[in-house]
N, C-alpha and C positions, 0 to 999 in steps of 0.2 A: 477474241471470242472463238471458241472451238468450232471447227467446221461441222456442217450439218451431215449427220450419218443416218442412213436408213436403218431402222431397228430390225433386228432379227426376230424379236418377240412380237411380231405383228398381231397375233391373236389377242394378246393382252391389251394392246392399244385399241383394237377394234372393240373389245369388251368395254374398255373405258369410254369409248365414244357412244356406246349404246346404253350407258347407264341411265336408269330411270330416275335417279336422284336429281339430275339437273337437266331440265328440258332443253336448255340452250345448247348443252353439249351434244345432244343427239344430232344436231345439224352441223356440228363443227367437223372439219377435216383434221387428219393427223397433222398436216402442215400448220393449220391455224392454231390448233391446240398447243402444239409443242414448238411454236415459232420461237426464234431468239427473243430474249427478254422474258416477260411473263404476260401471256395473253389473258384477256378478261374471261374467256371460256375456261382456261385452265384454272384461274383463280376461283371461279364459281364452283368448279367441280371439286377442287381440293377443300374449299370451305365446307362443302356438304359432307366430306368424308372424314375430316380429322379435326381434333380439338384438344384442349389441355396440353399445350406445347410447353416444353421446358428445355432450353439450351444451356448446357454446361460447356464453357469454352475455356481452353487453356492456350495462352500465347507465350512464346519465348522471345523476349526482346533482347536484341544484341546490337551494340553500337556499330554503325556503318553497314548494317544489313541492307541488302537489295531485295530480300524476300523474307517474309515472316513465316515461321513454322507454328502450327497449332494442332490442337486435338479437339474434337467435338464429341460430346455425348448428347444425343438428342432423344428426348422422350416425347411421345405423342399417343393419343388415343385414336385408334382406327375404328370408325363406326361401321364400316362394311368392308370385307375383304374381297378376294377374287380378281383383283386388278393390280397391275403395276402402279406404282405411285411415283410421280415425278418430283424429284428433289433438285433444286436449282444450285448450280455452282459453276463458276467460270474461272477456276484456278487449277492448281495441280493437286490431284488426290494421290495420297501415298498408297503403295500397292495393296496392303491388307486392310480390311475393314470388318466390322462385326455387326450382325443383325440378330437381335434377341438372343445374344450369347454365342451364336454360331460364327466361326471364322469364315470369312468370305474373301473372294478375290475380285479385283476390278472387272475381270472378265464375266463375273456373274451379273453385272449391270450393263445396260445399254445406254450409250450417250446419244442424245438427240439435241443438237445445238448446245445450249448451256444447261440442259436438263439431264440428270442421271436417274434412270428408272429403277427404283427399288423393286425387286422381283416379288410378285404376289405370293409366290410359294414360301417366301421367307417371312412374310408378314402375317399377323393374326388379328382377328377382331379383339378390341380392347387395347390395353397398353402395349406399346412397342418401344424398343430402344435400339438405336443405331449408333455406331461409333466410327469415326473417321480420323485419320491423320491427313493434314493438308498443308499446302504451301501457297502463299499469295504474294504478289509483287508489292514492293514498297518504293515510293519515289516522292519527289517534292510536289508533284502534281499528276493528275490523271489516274490515281489509284485510290482505293477505298481506305487504305492506311497511308497517310502522308507523313513526311518528315520535313522539319525545318531545321537546317543546320545554321546555327547562330554565329555570325561573324564576331559578335561581342565576346561571348564567353566560351566559344568552341563547342557548346553543348548541342545535343540533338534532341529535338522535341517531336515526339510521335503522337499522332492523333487520328482517330477514325472520322470519316465523313462519308456516309453511305446513302444520304437522301438524294433522290427519291427511291431508287431501286438498285443500289449497288452493294447491298449486304452480301448478295450471292457471289460477288467478285472477291469477297474476303473470306467467307466460310460457307459450307453447305447449309442451305436453309430453304424454307418455304417463304420466298421473298415477296410477300404481298401484305398490304396494311391490315386486312381483316382477319389475319391469323395471328392474333396477339399471343405473346409467349412471355414466360419468365426467362430472364437472362442472368446466368450465374458465371462470373468471371474468376479465373485464376491466372495471374499474369506474373511471369518470372522476368526480373529485370536486374540491372546492376544495383548494388547496394546503395549508391549515392543518388539513385533516381527515386522519384515519387510517382505513384500511379493512382489514377482516379477513374471511377467507372459509375454506371447508373446507380448501383446499390451501395450501401455503406460498407466500409472496410471491416472485415471480421477478424483477420489475422495477418500478420507479417512475420515470416520466419526465414532464417538462412537456409539455403539449399546448395551450398557449396561456397568456395572461396570467392568473395566479392559479389555474391548474388543473393537476392531474396525473392521469395514468392509472396505475392499479395493475393489473398483470398477475399472475395467480396460476397456479401449477402445477395441472394437472388432478388432481382428487381420485381416490382409489380408487373402485371401483364402489360406489355407494350408491343408496338409494331416493330418489325425488323429495321425500318429506316431510322428508328430512334435509339437503337443500341449504340453505346459509345464507351470508349475509354481513351485516356491519354497517359503518356509516360515520358519522363525525361527529368533533367536536373532542376525541377521546379522548386521554388520557394513557396511555402504555404503560409498564408497569413490568416489567422483565425481571430477576427475582431472580438473584443470583449463585449458581446451583446447578450442581453437577457432573452428569455423566451425558450420555447421547446424545440425550435427548428435549428438544427446545426447549419452554420453558414461559414464557408471558407473561400478564400481567393487563392487560386493557383496561378503563379506568374514567374516570369524570368527575374533573376536577381536585378538585372539592369532596369527593370520597370518599377522596382520597389519605391525609389525615392519620389518619382512623379505620381505614383498611384494615390489617389484620394480615397483612402480606405474608408473613412467615416461616411463620405458621400455615397460611395458604391454600396456600402452595407445598408444605409438607411433607404436608399432608392429601391433595393431589392426587397428588403423585409417589410417596409411600409407598403409596398405594392401588394405583397402577399396578404397583408392585413386588410387592405382596402378591398381586394377581390374576394376574400373570404366573406366580407360583409355584403358585397354586392350580389354574389352568387349564392350565398348561404350554403356553401359547400366548402369543407375544410381543404387546405392545401393537400394535394393527394400523395406526396412522396415523403420519404423519411428524412431527407436532407436537401440542401440547396447549395451545391458547389458551383463556383464561377471560375472558369478556366480561360485565362488570357493567352491567346496563341498568336505569335507573330506569323505573318504570311497566311493567315486563315482567309479563304477566298470570299467569305460572306461577312456581313456585320456581326451576325450571331446565328447560332443554331440551338434550338430549344431542347436538347436532349434531357429527358426526365432525370431530375436529381443532379445534373451536371451540365449547365449551360456553357457552351463554347462561344467565345467572342474573339473577334479580331482585336488584338491588343491595342492598336492605335485608335480604335473606336471608343475606348474607355479610358485610355491613359494618354496624356498629352505631354510633349516635351517643350511646351511653350504655354503662355497664358491662353487658354482656349477662347475662341470667339463665341458669340451668341449662337451661331449656326452649329458649332461643334457641340456645345452644351445641350442644345435642343435635340440634336441627332442622338447624343448619348442617352438622354432621358427617354425619348420615344423608342429607341432600340431596347433598352432595358424593360420598359413597360410592355413592349410587344412580346419579348421572349418570356417574361414571367407569365403573361396572359396565356401563353401556349401550354402552360402546365395543366390548365383545365381544357382549353380548346386545342386539340391536337394530341395531347398526351393522355389525359384522363378519358376523354371522348375523342375518338379518331374517326376521320372519314372512312367510309367503307372502301372507297376506291379513289384514285387521284382525279377523277372527273369532278369530285366535290372538294377539291383542294381549297376552295374559297372558305369552306366551313372553318378551317383552322387559320388560314392567313388573313382572310377578310376580318374575322372576329378579332384576331390578335391586334391588328392595326386599329380597328375601331375602339376596342376596349383600351388600347394603349393611349389613345388620345383622350378617352374618358378619364383615365388616371392622370394624365398631364393636366387637364383642366381642373381637377380637384386638388392634386398635390402641389402643382406649381401654377396657381391661377394668374400670376403676373406674366406668364408666357403666353397667355391668351390662346389656349389650346385649339379652339375651333377656328380661330383666324389662321393658325399654322396649318391646320387640316386643309383649309381652302388653298393656302399657298403651296403646300408640299405634297398633299395626297391627290387632290383632284386633277391637277394639270396633266400628269402622265397618263391618267385614264382617259381624259378628253382627247389627248393626242392620238392614242391608239384607236379609241372607239369611233373616231371620225374617218377611219380608213377602211378600204375594202377588205383588209386582212383581219378585221376585228372578229371576236368570238363571243359567245355568251359567257356569263359568269359561271354557269354550269357547263363544263366542256367535256363532251363525250370522249372517251379514251379507250382504244381497243387493246393497247399493249403498254406495259410500263416502260418499255424501251423508249417510248415517246413522251414519257411523263415530264421530262425536263421542259418540254415546250409549253406545258400548261402554266408554268410560272411566268409572271409578267404583270404589267399594269392592270389588266382586267381583274386578276385575282387579288393583287396587293392594294390596288387603288380604287377601282370601280366597286368591288364588293364591299369594302368598308363604307363607301359613299352610299350604297344601297342600305346598309344597316343603319347608318345615321338617319336617312330618310324614314326608314321603318320605325326607328326609335321615336322620331318626332310624331309619326302617325299614330302609334299605339300609346305613347306616354311612357314615362320612366317606370312606373310600377308594373304595368302589364308586360312591358318588354322584359324586365328582369325577373318577373315571376315565370315567364315563359322560358327564359334562359335557365333558371333554377330547375324547372321541370325537365328540360332537355338534358342537363348534366346529370341529374339524379337517375333518370330513366335509362341512360346509356353509359353509366359509369363503367370503366374498364372494358368497354365494348366499342362497337363501331356504329356509325349513324350516317344518314343521308340528308339531303336538303329537305326532303319530305318530312322527315322526323322533326327537324327544327320548325318548319312552318306549322306542323300539327301542334307542337308545344306552344307556339306563340298564338295560334288560333284559340286553343283551349284557355289560355291565360287571359286573352283580350276579348274573346267573344266575337271576333271579327273574321270574316271570310277573306283569306289572303291568296286564294288560288289565282284570281285574275292578276293581282299584283305580282305574284311569282312568275306567271307566264310571260309577262312583259319584261320584268327586270332581271330575272334569273335565267330564263330559258331562251330569251330573244337577244340576238346580237345587235349591237349598235346603240344609238341614242337619238333623241329628238333634237331638232333645231327649232327653237321657240322665238317668236317675234310678237310684237304688239302692232296692231294695225287699226287706224281710226280715220273717221271723216269728221270735218268740222263745218259749221255754217258760217255765214258772213260775219256773225258777231264774235267769232272765235270760240264758239261753244261746240262741244262734242255732239254729233248726231248719232254716232255709233262707235263702239270700241270692242275689238275682238283680240283674244289671244289665239295665235295660230301655231300649230306644231306640225313638223314633217320629219319623217325618218331620213337620216343622212344617206342611207342606202336604199331609200324608197320602200321602207317597211310598210305593210298594209294595215297595221293596227296602231292606234295611238297609245301613248304611255300615260298611265294615271299618275298625277303628281299634285303637290300643293305648291303654288307659285306665290311668292311674296313680291308684290308689285309696289315699288317705291314711286310715289307720285309727287313731283316737285313743282308746285304752282309758282308762277312768277311773283317774287316778292313776298312769299308767304312760307310758313313752315311746311316741311315735307310730311307726307302720310305714307303708311304702309298698309296695303290691302292684302288680305289672304284670300287667294282665289283657287278653288279646286278645279284643276284642268283634267277633263276626262276624254275629250274629243279632239279631233284634228283642228276644229275651229269652235271657239266658245265665246258667246256674247257676254260682256260684263255690263249688265244693265245699270249697276250702281253708278257708273261714270257718265252715263248719257246726261247731257245738260250741263256738265261741269266745264269750266274754262280749260282750254287746251293747255297742257303743262309746258313749263319751260324745258323740262327734260324728265325722263322716267328711266327706271332701272328695274329689270326683271331679276328675280331670285335674290333680292337684296339681303336676305338673312342667310343665304347659302344653304337652304334646307333641301333643295331639289337638285337633280342631276340632269345635265344636258348642256347644249350650246345655246346660251341665251344672248341673242344679238341685239345690238342697239340700233334704233332708227337713226337716220342721218342727222336729224336735228339734235337729238340727245348726244350723239357721238361728238358733234362739233362743240356743244356747250361743255360737256364733261372734259374734253381735251383742254379747255381753258380753265375750268373751275376745279379740276381734280385736286390740285395742291391745297385748295381751301376746304375740302371736305374733312371734317374732324373725325367722324366715325370710321375707325380703321377697317371694319368689315365692309362697309359700303364702299369705301375707297378701293379696297382690294377686289371686290366683285366687279366694280366698274372697270378697273384696269384689266381684269380677266376678259371682260366683254370687248375691250379694245384689242387685246391680243387675238381673240376669236375673230374679230372683224378683219384683222391683218391676214390671218391664215385662211379665212374664207374668201379672200380676194375682194373684199368689199371696201377696203380702205387703202388709200395710197400709202405705201411703206414710208415715204418721206414724212407724211403727216404723223404717222405713228411714232417715228423716231423723234420728231420735234416735240410731241406731247410727252414722251418719256424724258427727254432732256429737260423740259420745263419742270417736270416732277422731281428730277434729280438736282435742280438748281438750288440756289442759296437766297436767303432773305437777309436784309441788313447791309451794312457797309463796313469796310475796314476790319477792325478786330471784332466787330459785332456780327460778322457773317455767321449764319447758322444754316445748316442744310434743311431743306423743306421736309425731307424724309429722315427723321431722326432714328426711326426703328431700323436696326441693322438688317433684320431679315427682309423687311419690305424694300429697303434700299438695294440690297443685293438682287432681289427678284427683278426690280425694274431695270437695274443696270444690265443684268444678264439678258433680259428680253430686248433691250435697246441694242446691245452689241450683236446679238444673234440676227436681228433685223438688218442691221448695217451689213453684216458679213454675208448674209444669204441673199438679200433683195437688192441692195445697192452695189454699185460697181465703181472701180477706178478712183478718180480724184474726189468724187462725191462721197464715197464711203470713207476715204482717207480723212477728209475734212471732219466728218462726224466722229471718227475714232480719235482724232486729235482733240476735239472739243470735250469728249467724254473723258479722255485722259487728263485734260486740264481740270475738269470738274472734280475728279476723284484723287489725283495724285499731286496737283499743285495748289489747289485751294485747301483751306484748313479743315479737313474732315476730322472728327473726333476719333480717337484710337479704335473704338469699337466698330467703326465703319471702315477704317483705313486698311486693315489687313484683309478683310473680305474683298474690298475693292481692288487691292493689289492682285489678289489671286485671280479675280475675274478679268482684270485688264491685261494681265501679263501676256496673254496670247495675242493681243491686238495692238500693243504699244510698240512703236518702232522709232520714235524720235530719239535723237542723240542724248538728250537730257534724261530720257527714261532708261536708256541702256546704261548710262552712268549710275543712275539710281539702283539698277539691278546689280551692277558690279559691286557697289558699296554694300548692298544688302547681303549678297552672297558671302562677302568676306567678313563683314562686321556682325552679321546675325541680327540686324534690326533695320527697320525703315527709319529714315531721317525724321526725327521728332515723333516717331510712332512706336508701335509695339514690337516686342521681340519676335524673332522668327524661329520656327522649329526646323528640323532637318529637311523636311519635305519642301518648305518654303525657300530655303537657301538653295536647294537644287533646282527649284522652279526658276529662281532668279538667274542661275547659271544657264538653264535651258533657254531662257530668252536670248542671252548672249550667243549661245551656240546656234540657235535657229537663225540668227541674223548675221552669222559669219564673223562675229567679233574675234579678233586675233588672240585675245586673252582667254577665250572661253575654255579651250582644252586645258590650259594651265590651271585655271580656276577649278575646273571639275576635278582634276588630279589632286589639287590641294584639299578639296572637300572629301574626296574618297580616302585620303590618307589621314584625315582627322578622326582619331579614335574616340573623340568625345561625341561624335555624331552617330546616333543609333540608326541601324538599318540603312547605312549609307550605300551599300551595294544595290539595294532595291531602288533607291531614288536615283542612283547613277544610271541604272538601266533605263529608268523612266526618262531622264533628261537626255540621254544619248539618242533616244528615239526621235528627238526633234532636230537632229543634225540634218543640214541640207546636202551633206555629202552622199552621192548615190551609192557608194560602196557601203557606207554605214547603214543606209536605209535597207539595202539588200541583206546585210548581216542581221539587222533587227527582225526583218520579216522572216528570215530563215529560223531565227530563234523562236518565233511564235509557233512554229510547226514542230518543235521538238516535244517528245512525250514526257521526258523526265525533268528537264530544266528549261527555263527558269520557272519558279512557281507561277501558277495561273493568275494569282492576284497581281503579280508584277506586270504580266502581259496586259491584263485589263486596264491597269493603272496607266500604262504607257500608250494606249491606243490614241488618245487625243493628242499626245505629243508627236506620235508618228505622223499624224495629219495636222501638222502645225499650219495655221493660216498663212497663205502665201506660197505654200509648197504643193498646191493642187496639181500642177503639171508634173512635178517629180513623183507624186504618189499615184497619179492616174493609172499607170500600168499595173499597179497592185490591186486595183479594184476587181478586175476579172480573175486574177489569181486567188484573191480572197473568196470570191464566190465559188470558184472551182473547188475550194477546200471546205465548203460549208458542211457537207455531210461528215467529213472527218472531224470537224469541230464539234458537231452535234454528238458524235459518238464518244469522243475522247475528253471533252471538257465538261464542266459541271454546270448546274442550273445557272441561269442569268448570262452565261458567257456567250452563247450563240447569238441572241438578239443584240448584245453589245457589239459583237464582232461585225454583224451585218450592218448595224446602224452606223458604226464608226466609218466603215469603208464606203458606204453609199452617201451618207450625209456630210462627208467631208467635201463633197462636190456640189456645185450648183450649175452644171452645164448640161446642155442637150446631149453631149457626147456620153456623159455618165449615165443618163437615163437610157440611152441606146444600148450601152453595155449591159445594164440590168435586164432590159427587155430581150436582148439577144440571148442572154443566159437562160432566162425563163423559157424562151421558145426552143432553145437547143436541149432543154432538159424537161420534156413533158411528163416524165415519170417521177419528178421531184416530189417527195412526200408533202402532203398537204400542209402539215405543220410548218415545214420550212418555207413553203411557198407563201403561207400567210405572213410569216415574219418578213419576208422580202416585200410583200405588198405593203405592210405597215411602214417599213422604212422608206420605200419608194414614194409613198404618198406625199411626204414633205418635199422631196425633190421635185415632184410633179407640180405641187402648189407653188413653189418658188418660180419655176419656169413660166407658169401661167400668169403669175402676178407681174413678172418682168415684161411679159407681152402686153398686159393690160395697162401697166403704168411704166412706160419706157422712160 
């Protein structure tokens, strides 16, 4: 980022500050307005001054390039002159530029941080046009234009990724979401490359030996963070589908055989049809291209007209597991939903990020439930979506769904479980409250009223109020604008006959909030020896009497939130917890069983249940019924089995110690790897157990799996699984590990083997290798960011805590560097990996010392540290309470 320079044209800046168009800007200082990044004050001021933006961008793509050269022609309408206008750019501007036809020099503009001040004297009320030549960096990671160099075919695949606010690092622009613009690309590339962008391709023509120029139609009005193009030696598959929406898949040649073209096509196009019906709004764009990118740091990115996906999220080199197929489905449904929520209607500012991400997740599971009902979408929502939100929302570092944001430089920190997990949970509860018709009538109104424009949470709530006739202000204040969540319990008294004298539901804020949360609680009431009942109880206060239960026999057990319509930490009373620990395997209703298991997990992390008893209950649930060849796992559902196994292993690893923990690991290893699990459970169990198994027979199993490419009597393994098996051997110092890794790296039939070799070597117990891996994490250009994030859990292999401990403080010391140079999702993953690899008082002391030594640490970073430290603190408290 360019150094901060004091502007020579101070009168123009003072005039800008005194503008009567934007009251908020009257109070802003020069430093605040033109701070690095894009401040909210600057965004508001520009929004009031300019409109009708059109970017014409030309890029020259050259194999092996470390920087890309481009040209920009930017048109915009200026509503009022008289002031300099800040244009954002954090690359290299070429010496000459033009403004409204006049030749200009760089000296005619002042640079303040990453802003270039277009001089007022060169601008005019009405339409303006500026033209620039520019140069921007290209690398495998850390740049807005990334490159993946393919070890399989030697090709180079270039793609943009500028979310949330990196467009100005690629080209000069007004980089804020509420200045939507048309984007028109012209991209020159080698003849054997294919190029895709937001708009349809208009023309492809030769521009010299071995090169072609690709000219694209201008896009619909979109925000800068949504502009996109990709270029490289792609193969393009155009399925023979009917309908008016052009659909193509862009992919590496090596992915072609494994790509399930018909499935991917149907999933995308049928989702479009379903959402057109639900929203009563047509698909907004001219085409739907799907671009599969190796090394892409996220599962997907919803660019209008050309969704980018991580290749391995949609294409499998093995028979996919139930988890992988579910993840593929929900990812596709999420990204297609964004074409309406985020692309057609975009949040005004990233404080309302939930408007697009929360909606895309919620709508994605709506599609899952309708299109693939056999997957039990709302059960999966409970298993996969809610737990990460509960984990963060229980910490002192939690934030509201609506997160105030002063500068887009900090926008990456707004991404996380509150936006992706809590927000869709709120929408699910709101949908249940309003009913399907009123909810989707409100959604239709919202989309129509704000099409091709921006909106806020108030706009959505207004549309839903008008459609439903209900006042949602109190609901919004609690669930959107207030941080945290309630902890809900049942409390009762009984008489000598075993009849209830009183029954209350009680809620309290986990951080001591002063106001209750309105919700609808489904109370499952299980009488002794009789059928269960579910009562719907509106809970509006901290304590609420349930008169309907007075005089009833005391239940054998009860369960709060049995239908999973509410959001909060619903705790079991001790009697119900003991009974459910025994009876959980016999509960047939999968949702009730999963909600009860969640309540057990909550009791564990709230410090209300001995971890040993939790592990024993989980082992009982993971056990088998029958004898001999008739053995059958009690949990036949692969996703439920994996969830319970992961929770049991985590509890053993974090709460138990020494021989006690080892004995439980060995038993769980026996349950999953020695007893006859069906194939659909075997591979997920192997992936989960790999980090915790150390018995000699298990190491032999891993050795055979890595070499032969399958588990004994079980499913085939993909490249990643074979390297995982090798990593197990490496982590335990097996003498054959390095030889085996070298064999796998040399096997040209294994795709992306260098990525997985980097991942596996992070597990090495060799101090020199640990040091090399950590140093690689801090390089700007290599390895790709996805490789690093993939390897973090290998770096912190169980049993290597002492070896990794010195890196905890080093990782914390680099957290601001990580925030600046890595993309969204990476910083919290970095913090959590290094903190929660440890369960010792010494680790907590390191984090607390770091926080004390850095009192000026930005609040968003401090909150992420509080979120991750909360689990470490809870582990230490539980160990003291249950020694």
